[in-house]
C-alpha positions as CSV (number, residue, x, y, z in Angstrom):
1,M,-62.7,-132.4,-66.6
2,D,-62.3,-128.8,-67.7
3,D,-65.3,-126.8,-68.9
4,Y,-64.2,-126.6,-72.5
5,S,-64.0,-130.4,-72.8
6,W,-67.3,-130.8,-71.0
7,F,-68.9,-128.3,-73.4
8,I,-67.5,-130.1,-76.5
9,G,-69.0,-133.4,-75.2
10,I,-72.4,-131.8,-74.6
11,I,-72.6,-130.2,-78.1
12,E,-71.2,-133.3,-79.8
13,G,-74.2,-135.3,-78.3
14,E,-77.0,-132.7,-78.2
15,G,-76.0,-129.8,-80.4
16,Y,-77.3,-128.9,-83.9
17,F,-75.4,-127.0,-86.6
18,G,-77.2,-125.9,-89.7
19,I,-78.7,-123.1,-91.7
20,H,-81.6,-121.1,-90.2
21,K,-84.0,-121.2,-93.2
22,P,-85.9,-117.9,-92.8
23,K,-82.8,-115.8,-92.8
24,N,-80.4,-118.2,-94.6
25,S,-77.9,-117.7,-91.8
26,P,-75.8,-120.1,-89.6
27,E,-77.6,-121.6,-86.6
28,F,-76.5,-123.5,-83.5
29,S,-79.1,-124.9,-81.2
30,I,-79.2,-127.2,-78.3
31,A,-82.2,-128.4,-76.2
32,M,-82.7,-130.6,-73.2
33,C,-84.8,-130.9,-70.1
34,D,-82.0,-130.2,-67.6
35,L,-82.3,-126.5,-66.7
36,D,-79.0,-126.5,-64.6
37,I,-77.0,-127.8,-67.6
38,M,-78.7,-125.3,-70.0
39,E,-78.0,-122.4,-67.6
40,K,-74.3,-123.4,-67.6
41,I,-74.2,-123.6,-71.4
42,A,-76.0,-120.3,-71.7
43,K,-73.3,-118.6,-69.7
44,M,-70.6,-120.3,-71.8
45,V,-72.1,-119.0,-75.1
46,D,-73.7,-115.8,-73.8
47,G,-77.0,-117.1,-75.0
48,K,-80.6,-117.0,-73.8
49,I,-82.7,-119.9,-72.7
50,N,-86.2,-120.4,-74.2
51,S,-88.3,-122.7,-72.0
52,F,-91.4,-124.4,-73.3
53,T,-93.5,-127.6,-72.7
54,P,-94.4,-129.5,-75.9
55,K,-98.1,-130.2,-76.5
56,G,-99.5,-133.6,-76.5
57,K,-98.6,-136.8,-74.5
58,T,-95.7,-139.2,-74.4
59,V,-96.1,-142.9,-75.5
60,K,-96.9,-143.6,-71.9
61,N,-99.7,-141.1,-72.0
62,T,-98.0,-138.7,-69.6
63,P,-97.3,-135.0,-70.2
64,Y,-94.0,-134.0,-71.8
65,K,-91.3,-132.5,-69.5
66,K,-90.5,-128.9,-69.8
67,Q,-87.8,-128.3,-72.5
68,H,-85.1,-125.6,-72.5
69,K,-83.5,-124.4,-75.7
70,I,-80.6,-122.1,-76.7
71,Q,-80.3,-120.9,-80.2
72,L,-77.5,-118.8,-81.8
73,H,-77.8,-117.3,-85.3
74,G,-75.7,-115.5,-87.8
75,R,-72.1,-114.4,-87.1
76,K,-72.2,-115.6,-83.5
77,A,-73.3,-119.1,-84.5
78,F,-70.6,-119.1,-87.2
79,A,-67.9,-118.0,-84.7
80,L,-68.9,-120.8,-82.3
81,M,-68.8,-123.4,-85.1
82,E,-65.3,-122.3,-86.2
83,G,-64.0,-122.3,-82.6
84,V,-65.2,-125.8,-81.7
85,E,-64.8,-127.5,-85.1
86,P,-61.3,-128.9,-84.6
87,Y,-62.5,-130.9,-81.5
88,L,-65.6,-132.4,-83.1
89,S,-66.4,-135.7,-84.8
90,E,-66.2,-136.1,-88.6
91,R,-70.0,-136.0,-88.8
92,R,-70.2,-132.7,-87.0
93,K,-67.3,-131.3,-89.1
94,E,-69.3,-132.2,-92.2
95,Q,-72.3,-130.3,-90.9
96,I,-70.1,-127.2,-90.3
97,K,-68.5,-127.6,-93.7
98,G,-72.0,-127.4,-95.3
99,V,-72.8,-124.3,-93.3
100,R,-69.5,-122.7,-94.3
101,E,-70.2,-123.3,-98.0
102,A,-73.7,-121.8,-97.7
103,Y,-72.8,-118.7,-95.5
104,R,-71.4,-115.4,-96.8
105,P,-71.1,-113.0,-93.8
106,K,-71.5,-109.3,-94.2
107,T,-69.0,-107.1,-92.3
108,T,-71.0,-103.8,-92.9
109,F,-74.3,-102.7,-94.3
110,T,-75.7,-99.3,-95.4
111,T,-78.9,-98.0,-93.9
112,E,-80.4,-94.6,-95.1
113,G,-77.0,-93.0,-95.8
114,Y,-74.9,-94.2,-92.9
115,V,-72.7,-97.3,-92.5
116,S,-73.3,-99.4,-89.5
117,R,-70.5,-101.5,-88.0
118,K,-71.3,-104.9,-86.5
119,K,-70.7,-105.2,-82.8
120,P,-68.1,-107.6,-81.5
121,I,-69.1,-111.2,-80.9
122,N,-69.0,-112.5,-77.3
123,I,-68.6,-116.2,-76.7
124,P,-67.0,-116.6,-73.2
125,I,-66.1,-120.4,-73.6
126,L,-64.0,-119.7,-76.7
127,K,-62.0,-117.1,-74.8
128,T,-60.9,-119.8,-72.3
129,Q,-59.2,-121.7,-75.2
130,A,-57.3,-118.6,-76.5
Protein backbone atom coordinates (compact mmCIF):
# COMPACT_ATOMS: atom_id res chain seq x y z
CA MET A 1 0.00 0.00 0.00
CA ASP A 2 1.28 3.45 -0.84
CA ASP A 3 1.79 6.07 1.89
CA TYR A 4 -1.03 8.31 0.68
CA SER A 5 -3.65 5.54 0.87
CA TRP A 6 -2.32 4.51 4.29
CA PHE A 7 -2.57 8.14 5.47
CA ILE A 8 -6.15 8.47 4.21
CA GLY A 9 -7.11 5.28 6.07
CA ILE A 10 -5.58 6.48 9.32
CA ILE A 11 -7.24 9.89 9.24
CA GLU A 12 -10.55 8.36 8.16
CA GLY A 13 -10.53 6.26 11.32
CA GLU A 14 -8.73 8.47 13.83
CA GLY A 15 -8.74 12.04 12.50
CA TYR A 16 -10.87 15.02 13.49
CA PHE A 17 -11.87 17.94 11.28
CA GLY A 18 -13.58 20.91 12.86
CA ILE A 19 -13.38 24.51 14.01
CA HIS A 20 -10.87 25.46 16.72
CA LYS A 21 -13.12 27.49 19.02
CA PRO A 22 -10.70 30.03 20.56
CA LYS A 23 -9.57 31.36 17.18
CA ASN A 24 -12.54 30.25 15.07
CA SER A 25 -10.17 28.63 12.58
CA PRO A 26 -10.02 25.20 10.90
CA GLU A 27 -8.54 22.40 12.94
CA PHE A 28 -7.25 18.94 12.09
CA SER A 29 -6.17 16.68 14.94
CA ILE A 30 -5.30 13.06 15.43
CA ALA A 31 -4.30 11.24 18.62
CA MET A 32 -3.25 7.71 19.50
CA CYS A 33 -0.91 5.72 21.72
CA ASP A 34 1.37 4.46 18.92
CA LEU A 35 4.33 6.81 18.79
CA ASP A 36 5.85 5.21 15.67
CA ILE A 37 2.67 5.84 13.68
CA MET A 38 2.37 9.38 14.99
CA GLU A 39 5.99 10.09 14.02
CA LYS A 40 5.25 8.95 10.47
CA ILE A 41 2.12 11.13 10.31
CA ALA A 42 4.02 14.11 11.75
CA LYS A 43 6.51 13.87 8.87
CA MET A 44 3.68 13.58 6.34
CA VAL A 45 1.93 16.75 7.53
CA ASP A 46 4.99 18.65 8.79
CA GLY A 47 3.44 18.72 12.26
CA LYS A 48 4.62 18.44 15.84
CA ILE A 49 3.70 15.73 18.32
CA ASN A 50 2.41 16.68 21.75
CA SER A 51 2.74 13.73 24.18
CA PHE A 52 0.86 13.49 27.45
CA THR A 53 -0.55 10.94 29.90
CA PRO A 54 -4.20 11.47 30.83
CA LYS A 55 -4.91 11.73 34.55
CA GLY A 56 -6.99 9.15 36.34
CA LYS A 57 -7.40 5.42 35.89
CA THR A 58 -8.99 3.15 33.33
CA VAL A 59 -12.05 1.01 34.05
CA LYS A 60 -9.63 -1.77 35.05
CA ASN A 61 -8.04 0.65 37.57
CA THR A 62 -4.75 0.85 35.64
CA PRO A 63 -3.00 4.06 34.59
CA TYR A 64 -3.76 5.39 31.13
CA LYS A 65 -1.18 4.87 28.39
CA LYS A 66 0.78 7.83 27.08
CA GLN A 67 -1.09 9.63 24.27
CA HIS A 68 0.45 11.39 21.27
CA LYS A 69 -1.43 14.14 19.45
CA ILE A 70 -0.86 16.21 16.32
CA GLN A 71 -2.90 19.36 15.69
CA LEU A 72 -2.93 21.65 12.68
CA HIS A 73 -4.83 24.95 12.70
CA GLY A 74 -5.75 27.68 10.27
CA ARG A 75 -4.67 27.69 6.64
CA LYS A 76 -2.54 24.56 7.03
CA ALA A 77 -5.45 22.53 8.41
CA PHE A 78 -7.71 23.91 5.68
CA ALA A 79 -5.21 22.99 2.93
CA LEU A 80 -4.97 19.45 4.31
CA MET A 81 -8.77 19.13 4.38
CA GLU A 82 -9.07 20.27 0.78
CA GLY A 83 -6.29 17.91 -0.33
CA VAL A 84 -7.75 14.76 1.21
CA GLU A 85 -11.49 15.48 0.89
CA PRO A 86 -12.07 13.62 -2.42
CA TYR A 87 -10.81 10.38 -0.86
CA LEU A 88 -12.83 10.48 2.37
CA SER A 89 -16.21 9.06 3.39
CA GLU A 90 -19.40 11.09 3.13
CA ARG A 91 -19.40 11.65 6.90
CA ARG A 92 -15.92 13.19 6.79
CA LYS A 93 -16.84 15.24 3.72
CA GLU A 94 -19.77 16.68 5.68
CA GLN A 95 -17.41 17.69 8.51
CA ILE A 96 -15.14 19.44 6.00
CA LYS A 97 -18.14 21.12 4.35
CA GLY A 98 -19.09 22.58 7.74
CA VAL A 99 -15.57 23.91 8.22
CA ARG A 100 -15.52 25.39 4.72
CA GLU A 101 -18.80 27.22 5.37
CA ALA A 102 -17.50 28.70 8.63
CA TYR A 103 -13.94 29.63 7.53
CA ARG A 104 -12.96 32.78 5.66
CA PRO A 105 -9.16 32.81 5.23
CA LYS A 106 -7.16 36.03 5.19
CA THR A 107 -4.41 36.33 2.60
CA THR A 108 -2.75 39.43 4.10
CA PHE A 109 -3.05 41.53 7.21
CA THR A 110 -1.77 44.95 8.23
CA THR A 111 0.32 45.49 11.34
CA GLU A 112 1.52 48.97 12.34
CA GLY A 113 1.84 50.32 8.83
CA TYR A 114 3.25 47.36 6.91
CA VAL A 115 1.61 44.48 5.11
CA SER A 116 2.72 40.99 6.03
CA ARG A 117 2.47 38.12 3.54
CA LYS A 118 1.59 34.67 4.82
CA LYS A 119 4.35 32.11 4.37
CA PRO A 120 3.76 29.10 2.11
CA ILE A 121 2.06 26.03 3.54
CA ASN A 122 4.15 22.84 3.66
CA ILE A 123 2.28 19.53 3.75
CA PRO A 124 4.66 16.88 2.31
CA ILE A 125 2.04 14.12 1.85
CA LEU A 126 -0.05 16.32 -0.46
CA LYS A 127 2.97 16.91 -2.70
CA THR A 128 3.15 13.15 -3.38
CA GLN A 129 -0.33 13.32 -4.95
CA ALA A 130 0.45 16.31 -7.21
